[in-house]
mmCIF file of the N, C-alpha and C atoms, coordinates in Angstrom:
data_MODEL
# 
_entry.id   MODEL 
# 
loop_
_atom_site.group_PDB 
_atom_site.id 
_atom_site.type_symbol 
_atom_site.label_atom_id 
_atom_site.label_alt_id 
_atom_site.label_comp_id 
_atom_site.label_asym_id 
_atom_site.label_entity_id 
_atom_site.label_seq_id 
_atom_site.pdbx_PDB_ins_code 
_atom_site.Cartn_x 
_atom_site.Cartn_y 
_atom_site.Cartn_z 
_atom_site.occupancy 
_atom_site.B_iso_or_equiv 
_atom_site.pdbx_formal_charge 
_atom_site.auth_seq_id 
_atom_site.auth_comp_id 
_atom_site.auth_asym_id 
_atom_site.auth_atom_id 
_atom_site.pdbx_PDB_model_num 
ATOM 1   N N  . UNK A 1 1  ? -19.097 -40.920 -95.999 1.00 0.00 ? 1  UNK A N  1 
ATOM 2   C CA . UNK A 1 1  ? -18.410 -40.935 -94.726 1.00 0.00 ? 1  UNK A CA 1 
ATOM 3   C C  . UNK A 1 1  ? -17.702 -42.266 -94.536 1.00 0.00 ? 1  UNK A C  1 
ATOM 4   N N  . UNK A 1 2  ? -16.566 -42.254 -93.881 1.00 0.00 ? 2  UNK A N  1 
ATOM 5   C CA . UNK A 1 2  ? -15.796 -43.480 -93.745 1.00 0.00 ? 2  UNK A CA 1 
ATOM 6   C C  . UNK A 1 2  ? -16.114 -44.270 -92.487 1.00 0.00 ? 2  UNK A C  1 
ATOM 7   N N  . UNK A 1 3  ? -17.072 -43.796 -91.661 1.00 0.00 ? 3  UNK A N  1 
ATOM 8   C CA . UNK A 1 3  ? -17.456 -44.548 -90.478 1.00 0.00 ? 3  UNK A CA 1 
ATOM 9   C C  . UNK A 1 3  ? -16.673 -44.189 -89.237 1.00 0.00 ? 3  UNK A C  1 
ATOM 10  N N  . UNK A 1 4  ? -15.566 -43.484 -89.377 1.00 0.00 ? 4  UNK A N  1 
ATOM 11  C CA . UNK A 1 4  ? -14.815 -43.086 -88.189 1.00 0.00 ? 4  UNK A CA 1 
ATOM 12  C C  . UNK A 1 4  ? -15.323 -41.737 -87.697 1.00 0.00 ? 4  UNK A C  1 
ATOM 13  N N  . UNK A 1 5  ? -15.160 -41.515 -86.419 1.00 0.00 ? 5  UNK A N  1 
ATOM 14  C CA . UNK A 1 5  ? -15.673 -40.283 -85.823 1.00 0.00 ? 5  UNK A CA 1 
ATOM 15  C C  . UNK A 1 5  ? -14.553 -39.298 -85.567 1.00 0.00 ? 5  UNK A C  1 
ATOM 16  N N  . UNK A 1 6  ? -14.798 -38.026 -85.880 1.00 0.00 ? 6  UNK A N  1 
ATOM 17  C CA . UNK A 1 6  ? -13.845 -36.966 -85.584 1.00 0.00 ? 6  UNK A CA 1 
ATOM 18  C C  . UNK A 1 6  ? -14.265 -36.179 -84.352 1.00 0.00 ? 6  UNK A C  1 
ATOM 19  N N  . UNK A 1 7  ? -15.233 -36.686 -83.635 1.00 0.00 ? 7  UNK A N  1 
ATOM 20  C CA . UNK A 1 7  ? -15.735 -35.995 -82.455 1.00 0.00 ? 7  UNK A CA 1 
ATOM 21  C C  . UNK A 1 7  ? -14.601 -35.785 -81.456 1.00 0.00 ? 7  UNK A C  1 
ATOM 22  N N  . UNK A 1 8  ? -14.453 -34.545 -81.022 1.00 0.00 ? 8  UNK A N  1 
ATOM 23  C CA . UNK A 1 8  ? -13.419 -34.241 -80.044 1.00 0.00 ? 8  UNK A CA 1 
ATOM 24  C C  . UNK A 1 8  ? -12.065 -33.918 -80.647 1.00 0.00 ? 8  UNK A C  1 
ATOM 25  N N  . UNK A 1 9  ? -11.921 -34.102 -81.934 1.00 0.00 ? 9  UNK A N  1 
ATOM 26  C CA . UNK A 1 9  ? -10.650 -33.796 -82.586 1.00 0.00 ? 9  UNK A CA 1 
ATOM 27  C C  . UNK A 1 9  ? -10.716 -32.414 -83.200 1.00 0.00 ? 9  UNK A C  1 
ATOM 28  N N  . UNK A 1 10 ? -9.628  -31.694 -83.078 1.00 0.00 ? 10 UNK A N  1 
ATOM 29  C CA . UNK A 1 10 ? -9.579  -30.349 -83.631 1.00 0.00 ? 10 UNK A CA 1 
ATOM 30  C C  . UNK A 1 10 ? -8.905  -30.378 -84.991 1.00 0.00 ? 10 UNK A C  1 
ATOM 31  N N  . UNK A 1 11 ? -9.413  -29.562 -85.897 1.00 0.00 ? 11 UNK A N  1 
ATOM 32  C CA . UNK A 1 11 ? -8.814  -29.461 -87.223 1.00 0.00 ? 11 UNK A CA 1 
ATOM 33  C C  . UNK A 1 11 ? -7.415  -28.868 -87.124 1.00 0.00 ? 11 UNK A C  1 
ATOM 34  N N  . UNK A 1 12 ? -7.216  -27.964 -86.151 1.00 0.00 ? 12 UNK A N  1 
ATOM 35  C CA . UNK A 1 12 ? -5.912  -27.339 -85.923 1.00 0.00 ? 12 UNK A CA 1 
ATOM 36  C C  . UNK A 1 12 ? -5.543  -27.587 -84.457 1.00 0.00 ? 12 UNK A C  1 
ATOM 37  N N  . UNK A 1 13 ? -4.853  -28.688 -84.178 1.00 0.00 ? 13 UNK A N  1 
ATOM 38  C CA . UNK A 1 13 ? -4.540  -29.046 -82.793 1.00 0.00 ? 13 UNK A CA 1 
ATOM 39  C C  . UNK A 1 13 ? -3.825  -27.947 -82.010 1.00 0.00 ? 13 UNK A C  1 
ATOM 40  N N  . UNK A 1 14 ? -3.064  -27.101 -82.695 1.00 0.00 ? 14 UNK A N  1 
ATOM 41  C CA . UNK A 1 14 ? -2.333  -26.025 -82.016 1.00 0.00 ? 14 UNK A CA 1 
ATOM 42  C C  . UNK A 1 14 ? -3.288  -24.997 -81.399 1.00 0.00 ? 14 UNK A C  1 
ATOM 43  N N  . UNK A 1 15 ? -4.538  -24.993 -81.815 1.00 0.00 ? 15 UNK A N  1 
ATOM 44  C CA . UNK A 1 15 ? -5.519  -24.026 -81.311 1.00 0.00 ? 15 UNK A CA 1 
ATOM 45  C C  . UNK A 1 15 ? -6.261  -24.531 -80.072 1.00 0.00 ? 15 UNK A C  1 
ATOM 46  N N  . UNK A 1 16 ? -5.918  -25.714 -79.594 1.00 0.00 ? 16 UNK A N  1 
ATOM 47  C CA . UNK A 1 16 ? -6.654  -26.331 -78.485 1.00 0.00 ? 16 UNK A CA 1 
ATOM 48  C C  . UNK A 1 16 ? -6.682  -25.449 -77.239 1.00 0.00 ? 16 UNK A C  1 
ATOM 49  N N  . UNK A 1 17 ? -5.548  -24.914 -76.830 1.00 0.00 ? 17 UNK A N  1 
ATOM 50  C CA . UNK A 1 17 ? -5.508  -24.076 -75.630 1.00 0.00 ? 17 UNK A CA 1 
ATOM 51  C C  . UNK A 1 17 ? -6.352  -22.817 -75.797 1.00 0.00 ? 17 UNK A C  1 
ATOM 52  N N  . UNK A 1 18 ? -6.264  -22.198 -76.955 1.00 0.00 ? 18 UNK A N  1 
ATOM 53  C CA . UNK A 1 18 ? -7.054  -20.987 -77.207 1.00 0.00 ? 18 UNK A CA 1 
ATOM 54  C C  . UNK A 1 18 ? -8.546  -21.309 -77.188 1.00 0.00 ? 18 UNK A C  1 
ATOM 55  N N  . UNK A 1 19 ? -8.943  -22.427 -77.755 1.00 0.00 ? 19 UNK A N  1 
ATOM 56  C CA . UNK A 1 19 ? -10.356 -22.812 -77.751 1.00 0.00 ? 19 UNK A CA 1 
ATOM 57  C C  . UNK A 1 19 ? -10.842 -23.106 -76.338 1.00 0.00 ? 19 UNK A C  1 
ATOM 58  N N  . UNK A 1 20 ? -10.002 -23.728 -75.528 1.00 0.00 ? 20 UNK A N  1 
ATOM 59  C CA . UNK A 1 20 ? -10.377 -23.987 -74.136 1.00 0.00 ? 20 UNK A CA 1 
ATOM 60  C C  . UNK A 1 20 ? -10.559 -22.685 -73.365 1.00 0.00 ? 20 UNK A C  1 
ATOM 61  N N  . UNK A 1 21 ? -9.675  -21.717 -73.600 1.00 0.00 ? 21 UNK A N  1 
ATOM 62  C CA . UNK A 1 21 ? -9.824  -20.409 -72.948 1.00 0.00 ? 21 UNK A CA 1 
ATOM 63  C C  . UNK A 1 21 ? -11.109 -19.725 -73.410 1.00 0.00 ? 21 UNK A C  1 
ATOM 64  N N  . UNK A 1 22 ? -11.389 -19.819 -74.700 1.00 0.00 ? 22 UNK A N  1 
ATOM 65  C CA . UNK A 1 22 ? -12.597 -19.231 -75.266 1.00 0.00 ? 22 UNK A CA 1 
ATOM 66  C C  . UNK A 1 22 ? -13.838 -19.866 -74.634 1.00 0.00 ? 22 UNK A C  1 
ATOM 67  N N  . UNK A 1 23 ? -13.823 -21.191 -74.507 1.00 0.00 ? 23 UNK A N  1 
ATOM 68  C CA . UNK A 1 23 ? -14.947 -21.906 -73.908 1.00 0.00 ? 23 UNK A CA 1 
ATOM 69  C C  . UNK A 1 23 ? -15.162 -21.462 -72.459 1.00 0.00 ? 23 UNK A C  1 
ATOM 70  N N  . UNK A 1 24 ? -14.071 -21.338 -71.696 1.00 0.00 ? 24 UNK A N  1 
ATOM 71  C CA . UNK A 1 24 ? -14.169 -20.885 -70.306 1.00 0.00 ? 24 UNK A CA 1 
ATOM 72  C C  . UNK A 1 24 ? -14.740 -19.469 -70.235 1.00 0.00 ? 24 UNK A C  1 
ATOM 73  N N  . UNK A 1 25 ? -14.280 -18.598 -71.134 1.00 0.00 ? 25 UNK A N  1 
ATOM 74  C CA . UNK A 1 25 ? -14.741 -17.208 -71.182 1.00 0.00 ? 25 UNK A CA 1 
ATOM 75  C C  . UNK A 1 25 ? -16.239 -17.142 -71.478 1.00 0.00 ? 25 UNK A C  1 
ATOM 76  N N  . UNK A 1 26 ? -16.681 -17.899 -72.466 1.00 0.00 ? 26 UNK A N  1 
ATOM 77  C CA . UNK A 1 26 ? -18.096 -17.906 -72.833 1.00 0.00 ? 26 UNK A CA 1 
ATOM 78  C C  . UNK A 1 26 ? -18.941 -18.460 -71.691 1.00 0.00 ? 26 UNK A C  1 
ATOM 79  N N  . UNK A 1 27 ? -18.499 -19.544 -71.090 1.00 0.00 ? 27 UNK A N  1 
ATOM 80  C CA . UNK A 1 27 ? -19.248 -20.136 -69.973 1.00 0.00 ? 27 UNK A CA 1 
ATOM 81  C C  . UNK A 1 27 ? -19.401 -19.128 -68.834 1.00 0.00 ? 27 UNK A C  1 
ATOM 82  N N  . UNK A 1 28 ? -18.336 -18.424 -68.538 1.00 0.00 ? 28 UNK A N  1 
ATOM 83  C CA . UNK A 1 28 ? -18.383 -17.417 -67.485 1.00 0.00 ? 28 UNK A CA 1 
ATOM 84  C C  . UNK A 1 28 ? -19.370 -16.303 -67.841 1.00 0.00 ? 28 UNK A C  1 
ATOM 85  N N  . UNK A 1 29 ? -19.331 -15.849 -69.090 1.00 0.00 ? 29 UNK A N  1 
ATOM 86  C CA . UNK A 1 29 ? -20.225 -14.775 -69.547 1.00 0.00 ? 29 UNK A CA 1 
ATOM 87  C C  . UNK A 1 29 ? -21.694 -15.146 -69.425 1.00 0.00 ? 29 UNK A C  1 
ATOM 88  N N  . UNK A 1 30 ? -22.022 -16.414 -69.683 1.00 0.00 ? 30 UNK A N  1 
ATOM 89  C CA . UNK A 1 30 ? -23.432 -16.812 -69.654 1.00 0.00 ? 30 UNK A CA 1 
ATOM 90  C C  . UNK A 1 30 ? -23.815 -17.492 -68.336 1.00 0.00 ? 30 UNK A C  1 
ATOM 91  N N  . UNK A 1 31 ? -22.887 -17.536 -67.393 1.00 0.00 ? 31 UNK A N  1 
ATOM 92  C CA . UNK A 1 31 ? -23.199 -18.030 -66.058 1.00 0.00 ? 31 UNK A CA 1 
ATOM 93  C C  . UNK A 1 31 ? -23.264 -19.536 -65.903 1.00 0.00 ? 31 UNK A C  1 
ATOM 94  N N  . UNK A 1 32 ? -22.545 -20.269 -66.742 1.00 0.00 ? 32 UNK A N  1 
ATOM 95  C CA . UNK A 1 32 ? -22.499 -21.730 -66.630 1.00 0.00 ? 32 UNK A CA 1 
ATOM 96  C C  . UNK A 1 32 ? -21.233 -22.101 -65.861 1.00 0.00 ? 32 UNK A C  1 
ATOM 97  N N  . UNK A 1 33 ? -21.378 -22.887 -64.780 1.00 0.00 ? 33 UNK A N  1 
ATOM 98  C CA . UNK A 1 33 ? -20.228 -23.229 -63.939 1.00 0.00 ? 33 UNK A CA 1 
ATOM 99  C C  . UNK A 1 33 ? -19.330 -24.298 -64.550 1.00 0.00 ? 33 UNK A C  1 
ATOM 100 N N  . UNK A 1 34 ? -18.598 -23.936 -65.592 1.00 0.00 ? 34 UNK A N  1 
ATOM 101 C CA . UNK A 1 34 ? -17.695 -24.861 -66.278 1.00 0.00 ? 34 UNK A CA 1 
ATOM 102 C C  . UNK A 1 34 ? -16.378 -24.909 -65.528 1.00 0.00 ? 34 UNK A C  1 
ATOM 103 N N  . UNK A 1 35 ? -15.854 -26.109 -65.341 1.00 0.00 ? 35 UNK A N  1 
ATOM 104 C CA . UNK A 1 35 ? -14.561 -26.254 -64.673 1.00 0.00 ? 35 UNK A CA 1 
ATOM 105 C C  . UNK A 1 35 ? -13.639 -27.096 -65.541 1.00 0.00 ? 35 UNK A C  1 
ATOM 106 N N  . UNK A 1 36 ? -12.362 -27.099 -65.191 1.00 0.00 ? 36 UNK A N  1 
ATOM 107 C CA . UNK A 1 36 ? -11.400 -27.928 -65.920 1.00 0.00 ? 36 UNK A CA 1 
ATOM 108 C C  . UNK A 1 36 ? -11.756 -29.390 -65.712 1.00 0.00 ? 36 UNK A C  1 
ATOM 109 N N  . UNK A 1 37 ? -11.574 -30.200 -66.731 1.00 0.00 ? 37 UNK A N  1 
ATOM 110 C CA . UNK A 1 37 ? -11.822 -31.629 -66.614 1.00 0.00 ? 37 UNK A CA 1 
ATOM 111 C C  . UNK A 1 37 ? -13.272 -31.993 -66.859 1.00 0.00 ? 37 UNK A C  1 
ATOM 112 N N  . UNK A 1 38 ? -13.715 -33.014 -66.165 1.00 0.00 ? 38 UNK A N  1 
ATOM 113 C CA . UNK A 1 38 ? -15.049 -33.576 -66.368 1.00 0.00 ? 38 UNK A CA 1 
ATOM 114 C C  . UNK A 1 38 ? -16.137 -32.639 -65.845 1.00 0.00 ? 38 UNK A C  1 
ATOM 115 N N  . UNK A 1 39 ? -17.168 -32.429 -66.642 1.00 0.00 ? 39 UNK A N  1 
ATOM 116 C CA . UNK A 1 39 ? -18.285 -31.558 -66.272 1.00 0.00 ? 39 UNK A CA 1 
ATOM 117 C C  . UNK A 1 39 ? -19.613 -32.293 -66.405 1.00 0.00 ? 39 UNK A C  1 
ATOM 118 N N  . UNK A 1 40 ? -19.654 -33.527 -65.938 1.00 0.00 ? 40 UNK A N  1 
ATOM 119 C CA . UNK A 1 40 ? -20.844 -34.363 -66.064 1.00 0.00 ? 40 UNK A CA 1 
ATOM 120 C C  . UNK A 1 40 ? -22.057 -33.850 -65.318 1.00 0.00 ? 40 UNK A C  1 
ATOM 121 N N  . UNK A 1 41 ? -21.845 -32.929 -64.388 1.00 0.00 ? 41 UNK A N  1 
ATOM 122 C CA . UNK A 1 41 ? -22.975 -32.398 -63.626 1.00 0.00 ? 41 UNK A CA 1 
ATOM 123 C C  . UNK A 1 41 ? -23.733 -31.307 -64.382 1.00 0.00 ? 41 UNK A C  1 
ATOM 124 N N  . UNK A 1 42 ? -23.187 -30.853 -65.496 1.00 0.00 ? 42 UNK A N  1 
ATOM 125 C CA . UNK A 1 42 ? -23.888 -29.850 -66.299 1.00 0.00 ? 42 UNK A CA 1 
ATOM 126 C C  . UNK A 1 42 ? -25.071 -30.491 -67.017 1.00 0.00 ? 42 UNK A C  1 
ATOM 127 N N  . UNK A 1 43 ? -26.143 -29.728 -67.145 1.00 0.00 ? 43 UNK A N  1 
ATOM 128 C CA . UNK A 1 43 ? -27.278 -30.232 -67.914 1.00 0.00 ? 43 UNK A CA 1 
ATOM 129 C C  . UNK A 1 43 ? -26.941 -30.123 -69.399 1.00 0.00 ? 43 UNK A C  1 
ATOM 130 N N  . UNK A 1 44 ? -27.703 -30.824 -70.205 1.00 0.00 ? 44 UNK A N  1 
ATOM 131 C CA . UNK A 1 44 ? -27.521 -30.726 -71.661 1.00 0.00 ? 44 UNK A CA 1 
ATOM 132 C C  . UNK A 1 44 ? -27.760 -29.298 -72.117 1.00 0.00 ? 44 UNK A C  1 
ATOM 133 N N  . UNK A 1 45 ? -28.730 -28.642 -71.503 1.00 0.00 ? 45 UNK A N  1 
ATOM 134 C CA . UNK A 1 45 ? -29.044 -27.259 -71.861 1.00 0.00 ? 45 UNK A CA 1 
ATOM 135 C C  . UNK A 1 45 ? -27.855 -26.350 -71.574 1.00 0.00 ? 45 UNK A C  1 
ATOM 136 N N  . UNK A 1 46 ? -27.220 -26.521 -70.409 1.00 0.00 ? 46 UNK A N  1 
ATOM 137 C CA . UNK A 1 46 ? -26.064 -25.694 -70.064 1.00 0.00 ? 46 UNK A CA 1 
ATOM 138 C C  . UNK A 1 46 ? -24.912 -25.938 -71.026 1.00 0.00 ? 46 UNK A C  1 
ATOM 139 N N  . UNK A 1 47 ? -24.591 -27.202 -71.263 1.00 0.00 ? 47 UNK A N  1 
ATOM 140 C CA . UNK A 1 47 ? -23.482 -27.539 -72.156 1.00 0.00 ? 47 UNK A CA 1 
ATOM 141 C C  . UNK A 1 47 ? -23.759 -27.031 -73.568 1.00 0.00 ? 47 UNK A C  1 
ATOM 142 N N  . UNK A 1 48 ? -24.975 -27.204 -74.032 1.00 0.00 ? 48 UNK A N  1 
ATOM 143 C CA . UNK A 1 48 ? -25.336 -26.742 -75.367 1.00 0.00 ? 48 UNK A CA 1 
ATOM 144 C C  . UNK A 1 48 ? -25.295 -25.235 -75.500 1.00 0.00 ? 48 UNK A C  1 
ATOM 145 N N  . UNK A 1 49 ? -25.640 -24.544 -74.414 1.00 0.00 ? 49 UNK A N  1 
ATOM 146 C CA . UNK A 1 49 ? -25.623 -23.081 -74.477 1.00 0.00 ? 49 UNK A CA 1 
ATOM 147 C C  . UNK A 1 49 ? -24.200 -22.558 -74.636 1.00 0.00 ? 49 UNK A C  1 
ATOM 148 N N  . UNK A 1 50 ? -23.231 -23.254 -74.075 1.00 0.00 ? 50 UNK A N  1 
ATOM 149 C CA . UNK A 1 50 ? -21.830 -22.846 -74.239 1.00 0.00 ? 50 UNK A CA 1 
ATOM 150 C C  . UNK A 1 50 ? -21.435 -22.971 -75.709 1.00 0.00 ? 50 UNK A C  1 
ATOM 151 N N  . UNK A 1 51 ? -21.678 -24.129 -76.288 1.00 0.00 ? 51 UNK A N  1 
ATOM 152 C CA . UNK A 1 51 ? -21.332 -24.344 -77.699 1.00 0.00 ? 51 UNK A CA 1 
ATOM 153 C C  . UNK A 1 51 ? -22.079 -23.406 -78.625 1.00 0.00 ? 51 UNK A C  1 
ATOM 154 N N  . UNK A 1 52 ? -23.351 -23.204 -78.349 1.00 0.00 ? 52 UNK A N  1 
ATOM 155 C CA . UNK A 1 52 ? -24.142 -22.308 -79.190 1.00 0.00 ? 52 UNK A CA 1 
ATOM 156 C C  . UNK A 1 52 ? -23.625 -20.886 -79.158 1.00 0.00 ? 52 UNK A C  1 
ATOM 157 N N  . UNK A 1 53 ? -23.279 -20.415 -77.968 1.00 0.00 ? 53 UNK A N  1 
ATOM 158 C CA . UNK A 1 53 ? -22.762 -19.049 -77.850 1.00 0.00 ? 53 UNK A CA 1 
ATOM 159 C C  . UNK A 1 53 ? -21.386 -18.925 -78.498 1.00 0.00 ? 53 UNK A C  1 
ATOM 160 N N  . UNK A 1 54 ? -20.566 -19.973 -78.386 1.00 0.00 ? 54 UNK A N  1 
ATOM 161 C CA . UNK A 1 54 ? -19.263 -19.953 -79.055 1.00 0.00 ? 54 UNK A CA 1 
ATOM 162 C C  . UNK A 1 54 ? -19.446 -19.809 -80.561 1.00 0.00 ? 54 UNK A C  1 
ATOM 163 N N  . UNK A 1 55 ? -20.377 -20.579 -81.129 1.00 0.00 ? 55 UNK A N  1 
ATOM 164 C CA . UNK A 1 55 ? -20.624 -20.515 -82.571 1.00 0.00 ? 55 UNK A CA 1 
ATOM 165 C C  . UNK A 1 55 ? -21.130 -19.131 -82.959 1.00 0.00 ? 55 UNK A C  1 
ATOM 166 N N  . UNK A 1 56 ? -22.072 -18.570 -82.185 1.00 0.00 ? 56 UNK A N  1 
ATOM 167 C CA . UNK A 1 56 ? -22.581 -17.224 -82.492 1.00 0.00 ? 56 UNK A CA 1 
ATOM 168 C C  . UNK A 1 56 ? -21.455 -16.206 -82.516 1.00 0.00 ? 56 UNK A C  1 
ATOM 169 N N  . UNK A 1 57 ? -20.552 -16.280 -81.531 1.00 0.00 ? 57 UNK A N  1 
ATOM 170 C CA . UNK A 1 57 ? -19.441 -15.325 -81.463 1.00 0.00 ? 57 UNK A CA 1 
ATOM 171 C C  . UNK A 1 57 ? -18.479 -15.510 -82.636 1.00 0.00 ? 57 UNK A C  1 
ATOM 172 N N  . UNK A 1 58 ? -18.207 -16.768 -82.999 1.00 0.00 ? 58 UNK A N  1 
ATOM 173 C CA . UNK A 1 58 ? -17.299 -17.014 -84.121 1.00 0.00 ? 58 UNK A CA 1 
ATOM 174 C C  . UNK A 1 58 ? -17.902 -16.521 -85.434 1.00 0.00 ? 58 UNK A C  1 
ATOM 175 N N  . UNK A 1 59 ? -19.202 -16.747 -85.621 1.00 0.00 ? 59 UNK A N  1 
ATOM 176 C CA . UNK A 1 59 ? -19.861 -16.265 -86.838 1.00 0.00 ? 59 UNK A CA 1 
ATOM 177 C C  . UNK A 1 59 ? -19.841 -14.747 -86.885 1.00 0.00 ? 59 UNK A C  1 
ATOM 178 N N  . UNK A 1 60 ? -20.136 -14.106 -85.768 1.00 0.00 ? 60 UNK A N  1 
ATOM 179 C CA . UNK A 1 60 ? -20.129 -12.645 -85.720 1.00 0.00 ? 60 UNK A CA 1 
ATOM 180 C C  . UNK A 1 60 ? -18.751 -12.096 -86.077 1.00 0.00 ? 60 UNK A C  1 
ATOM 181 N N  . UNK A 1 61 ? -17.701 -12.703 -85.531 1.00 0.00 ? 61 UNK A N  1 
ATOM 182 C CA . UNK A 1 61 ? -16.342 -12.253 -85.829 1.00 0.00 ? 61 UNK A CA 1 
ATOM 183 C C  . UNK A 1 61 ? -16.016 -12.424 -87.313 1.00 0.00 ? 61 UNK A C  1 
ATOM 184 N N  . UNK A 1 62 ? -16.410 -13.546 -87.875 1.00 0.00 ? 62 UNK A N  1 
ATOM 185 C CA . UNK A 1 62 ? -16.151 -13.794 -89.298 1.00 0.00 ? 62 UNK A CA 1 
ATOM 186 C C  . UNK A 1 62 ? -16.931 -12.818 -90.166 1.00 0.00 ? 62 UNK A C  1 
ATOM 187 N N  . UNK A 1 63 ? -18.175 -12.531 -89.822 1.00 0.00 ? 63 UNK A N  1 
ATOM 188 C CA . UNK A 1 63 ? -18.956 -11.565 -90.582 1.00 0.00 ? 63 UNK A CA 1 
ATOM 189 C C  . UNK A 1 63 ? -18.305 -10.173 -90.546 1.00 0.00 ? 63 UNK A C  1 
ATOM 190 N N  . UNK A 1 64 ? -17.787 -9.803  -89.377 1.00 0.00 ? 64 UNK A N  1 
ATOM 191 C CA . UNK A 1 64 ? -17.094 -8.518  -89.263 1.00 0.00 ? 64 UNK A CA 1 
ATOM 192 C C  . UNK A 1 64 ? -15.855 -8.490  -90.150 1.00 0.00 ? 64 UNK A C  1 
ATOM 193 N N  . UNK A 1 65 ? -15.104 -9.580  -90.158 1.00 0.00 ? 65 UNK A N  1 
ATOM 194 C CA . UNK A 1 65 ? -13.908 -9.664  -91.004 1.00 0.00 ? 65 UNK A CA 1 
ATOM 195 C C  . UNK A 1 65 ? -14.279 -9.590  -92.483 1.00 0.00 ? 65 UNK A C  1 
ATOM 196 N N  . UNK A 1 66 ? -15.354 -10.227 -92.865 1.00 0.00 ? 66 UNK A N  1 
ATOM 197 C CA . UNK A 1 66 ? -15.758 -10.256 -94.272 1.00 0.00 ? 66 UNK A CA 1 
ATOM 198 C C  . UNK A 1 66 ? -16.304 -8.906  -94.733 1.00 0.00 ? 66 UNK A C  1 
ATOM 199 N N  . UNK A 1 67 ? -16.791 -8.104  -93.809 1.00 0.00 ? 67 UNK A N  1 
ATOM 200 C CA . UNK A 1 67 ? -17.355 -6.816  -94.187 1.00 0.00 ? 67 UNK A CA 1 
ATOM 201 C C  . UNK A 1 67 ? -16.299 -5.726  -94.337 1.00 0.00 ? 67 UNK A C  1 
ATOM 202 N N  . UNK A 1 68 ? -15.064 -6.034  -93.999 1.00 0.00 ? 68 UNK A N  1 
ATOM 203 C CA . UNK A 1 68 ? -13.963 -5.057  -94.109 1.00 0.00 ? 68 UNK A CA 1 
ATOM 204 C C  . UNK A 1 68 ? -13.502 -4.923  -95.534 1.00 0.00 ? 68 UNK A C  1 
# 
């Protein structure tokens, strides 16, 4: 590793808006009150549940694509 952090950077910057919409959709589905901008009032559990559910959905979609 080169010591620099890629945290917060997207591999495909053009996908940023779509990922934000996806995050909002997932948060709504699981009942986490996510809003635009700073969400410092969310617990770690709430924030983590959004990311975890996003990953589960992405893996499921990829598995479906691979099974075709």
